[in-house]
C-alpha distance (Angstrom), angle and dihedral (degrees) to the residues before:
residue distance angle dihedral
X1 . . .
X2 3.76 . .
X3 3.79 127.2 .
X4 3.80 92.7 -101.2
X5 3.82 93.6 55.6
X6 3.79 91.3 44.1
X7 3.80 92.1 52.5
X8 3.80 90.6 47.9
X9 3.81 90.9 52.5
X10 3.80 91.5 48.0
X11 3.80 91.2 52.1
X12 3.82 90.7 50.5
X13 3.79 90.5 47.9
X14 3.81 91.1 50.9
X15 3.81 90.8 50.0
X16 3.80 91.9 50.5
X17 3.80 91.6 46.4
X18 3.81 90.8 52.2
X19 3.81 91.0 47.9
X20 3.81 90.8 51.8
X21 3.80 91.0 47.4
X22 3.81 91.1 51.9
X23 3.83 91.1 51.0
X24 3.79 91.7 49.4
X25 3.80 91.8 47.6
X26 3.81 92.2 49.0
X27 3.81 91.1 51.6
X28 3.80 95.9 46.3
X29 3.83 91.4 88.4
X30 3.79 90.1 55.9
X31 3.79 90.5 48.6
X32 3.81 91.3 51.1
X33 3.80 90.0 51.9
X34 3.80 91.9 49.4
X35 3.80 91.1 48.3
X36 3.80 89.7 53.4
X37 3.80 90.9 49.6
X38 3.80 91.3 49.3
X39 3.81 91.6 49.7
X40 3.82 90.6 51.3
X41 3.81 90.3 50.8
X42 3.80 91.1 49.2
X43 3.80 91.1 52.0
X44 3.81 91.6 48.5
X45 3.82 90.0 48.7
X46 3.81 91.4 51.1
X47 3.82 91.4 50.7
X48 3.79 92.2 49.3
X49 3.79 91.9 47.0
X50 3.79 90.4 52.0
X51 3.79 92.4 47.8
X52 3.81 92.3 50.5
X53 3.81 91.2 48.0
X54 3.79 90.9 52.8
X55 3.80 91.0 46.2
X56 3.81 90.9 49.8
X57 3.80 91.2 50.0
X58 3.82 91.3 50.3
X59 3.80 91.8 48.5
X60 3.80 92.1 49.3
X61 3.80 91.8 46.0
X62 3.82 93.7 49.6
X63 3.80 96.5 33.5
X64 3.81 95.5 123.0
X65 3.80 93.3 47.4
X66 3.80 92.0 47.9
X67 3.81 91.4 49.7
X68 3.80 90.9 49.7
X69 3.83 91.9 48.9
X70 3.82 92.1 49.3
X71 3.80 90.6 48.5
X72 3.79 90.5 49.5
X73 3.82 94.0 48.1
X74 3.82 97.2 45.3
X75 3.82 95.8 31.0
X76 3.67 117.8 -129.8
């Protein structure tokens, strides 16, 4: 490979690198939006998980009373 061919390849590589950088920069707004959506979903998931844990604890704590109420309502 001579110096001329090497320089030509380096110029092509620089052009491709710049093109890739422009594509990444143009998609960064979309990525930011998706990251925000994912964070909102994670927060919603954490709230639901906490609510179900509290509900499960209440059900376990009042299990006998709930069973008695169900028996009374449906007869048995």
